[in-house]
BAVEX-668269 format. One record per atom (N, C-alpha, C, O): x, y, z; residue in three letters. Coordinates in pm, whole numbers, plus 50000, padded with zeros to 5 digits. Example, Ala and Ser with C-alpha at 12.3 -4.5 7.8 and 13.67 -1.06 7.14 Angstrom:
BEGIN
513194943150780ALA512304955050780ALA513204967050780ALA514244966850846ALA512854977550708SER513674989450714SER512905000350787SER513415011450804SER
end
This chain:
BEGIN
188941144811409UNK188671152411537UNK188981165611513UNK190031168611457UNK188111174511554UNK188411189511534UNK189111194811660UNK189261188311763UNK189571207811638UNK190281214611730UNK189551215411868UNK190141213711975UNK188291218111857UNK187441220311976UNK187171207012049UNK186931206512170UNK187221196811973UNK187161182712038UNK188431181112121UNK188301177812239UNK189631183212072UNK190801182812141UNK190901192012260UNK191461188512365UNK190311204312241UNK190371213112356UNK189511208212470UNK189871209712587UNK188281201912434UNK187351195612542UNK188151184112610UNK188091183012732UNK188931175312534UNK189521164512598UNK190761170612684UNK191161165212787UNK191231180712636UNK192491185312723UNK191851192112856UNK192521192212959UNK190691197112855UNK190081202412973UNK189801190113066UNK190031190213187UNK189281179812998UNK188871168413079UNK190131162113142UNK190151158013258UNK191171161513057UNK192361155613120UNK192921163913228UNK193441158213323UNK192881177113225UNK193311185913323UNK192641184013460UNK193271183713566UNK191251182613447UNK190521180213565UNK190861165713625UNK190991163813746UNK190981156013532UNK191371142813598UNK192631142513665UNK192791136613772UNK193591148913604UNK195011151213656UNK195001158613789UNK195821155313874UNK194121168613814UNK194081176313933UNK193271170514039UNK193241176314148UNK192531158714020UNK191491152814112UNK192251151114246UNK191681155414346UNK193441145314258UNK194151142914380UNK194221155714466UNK193831156414583UNK194751165314396UNK194921178414471UNK193611184414520UNK193451188914634UNK192681183914420UNK191241188714457UNK190761181714600UNK190451187914701UNK190771168114584UNK190361160214690UNK191051163914820UNK190371166114920UNK192411164814822UNK193201168714933UNK192831182314986UNK192711183915108UNK192651191414906UNK192191204614939UNK190881203615006UNK190701209815111UNK189941196114954UNK188541195515020UNK188631189415155UNK187881192815247UNK189621179615168UNK189641171915296UNK190281182315400UNK189971181915519UNK191121190915354UNK191811200115455UNK191031210615485UNK191311217415584UNK190001213415412UNK189141224615459UNK187631220215493UNK186721228415499UNK187461207215513UNK186141201815544UNK185391207515659UNK184161206815664UNK186241214015766UNK185711218815876UNK185301232615863UNK184591237715950UNK185721239515755UNK185211253215722UNK184111251115631UNK184421249215513UNK182871251115662UNK181791247515576UNK181571257615468UNK181081254315360UNK181951270815498UNK181771279615391UNK182711277015280UNK182301275915165UNK184061276015313UNK184951274115205UNK184741260315142UNK184881258815020UNK184401249915228UNK184091236715167UNK183021238515060UNK183281235514944UNK181731243615096UNK180861245115009UNK181121253314877UNK180671249714768UNK181861264214897UNK182481272614775UNK183291263014685UNK183081262914564UNK184181255214741UNK184901247314664UNK184131235814603UNK184401233314486UNK183211228514664UNK182331219914599UNK181581225014482UNK181471219014375UNK181041236814510UNK180321244214399UNK181161247314281UNK180701245814168UNK182461251714302UNK183211254914189UNK183581241314113UNK183551240313991UNK183891232414187UNK184141219314118UNK182901213414043UNK182971209513927UNK181741213114120UNK180541210114038UNK180141217513916UNK179611212213818UNK180461231513929UNK180151238613815UNK181031237413697UNK180641239813583UNK182271233613729UNK183371231413624UNK182941218213559UNK183061216813438UNK182461209013635UNK182141194613572UNK180861196513500UNK180721190813391UNK179901204013549UNK178601205513477UNK178821212213348UNK178331207413245UNK179551223513347UNK179871230113217UNK180461222013117UNK180081222613000UNK181461213713159UNK182291205813070UNK181241194513017UNK181141191812897UNK180511188513112UNK179481178613084UNK178561184412969UNK178361177712869UNK178081195612984UNK177191200312887UNK177851201812748UNK177261198912644UNK179071206212753UNK179861209812619UNK180121196212544UNK180041195012422UNK180461185512636UNK180611173412574UNK179391167512513UNK179411162212402UNK178301168512590UNK176951163712547UNK176491170012421UNK176041163612326UNK176631183912425UNK176171190712308UNK177031187512179UNK176541187812066UNK178351184512205UNK179181181212090UNK178811167612034UNK178921165411913UNK178381158312118UNK177901144712092UNK176591146711997UNK176441139911895UNK175671156212039UNK174441157611967UNK174841164511826UNK174291160711723UNK175681173111826UNK176131179411690UNK176561168311608UNK176071167411495UNK177451159211648UNK177941147411572UNK176861138711522UNK176761135311404UNK176091135411613UNK174871127011580UNK173921132611479UNK173471125611389UNK173601145211494UNK172851151911398UNK173591153011268UNK172941150611166UNK174801156111258UNK175521156911142UNK175501144011068UNK175321143510946UNK175731132511154UNK175741119611081UNK174341114611031UNK174281105010954UNK173241121011073UNK171931118011024UNK171461126010895UNK170581121710820UNK172121137710876UNK171731144410761UNK172191138310639UNK173231131710640UNK171441139810523UNK171841135710399UNK172941141410333UNK173271137410221UNK
end
């Protein structure tokens, strides 16, 4: 496992660890639609970016494994 793989997992672990606080924050601001939308967008973008990076890394490993 390379350093960048460990860094990806560390970011994923951090998001997983913070889920409870994130959900409580979203529940506490649910009636402020602007802030609620902003927080949802931030969370979604963080997940999207990390998801893309994880997927790209998997593709790299698959391609590396197929090369002679």
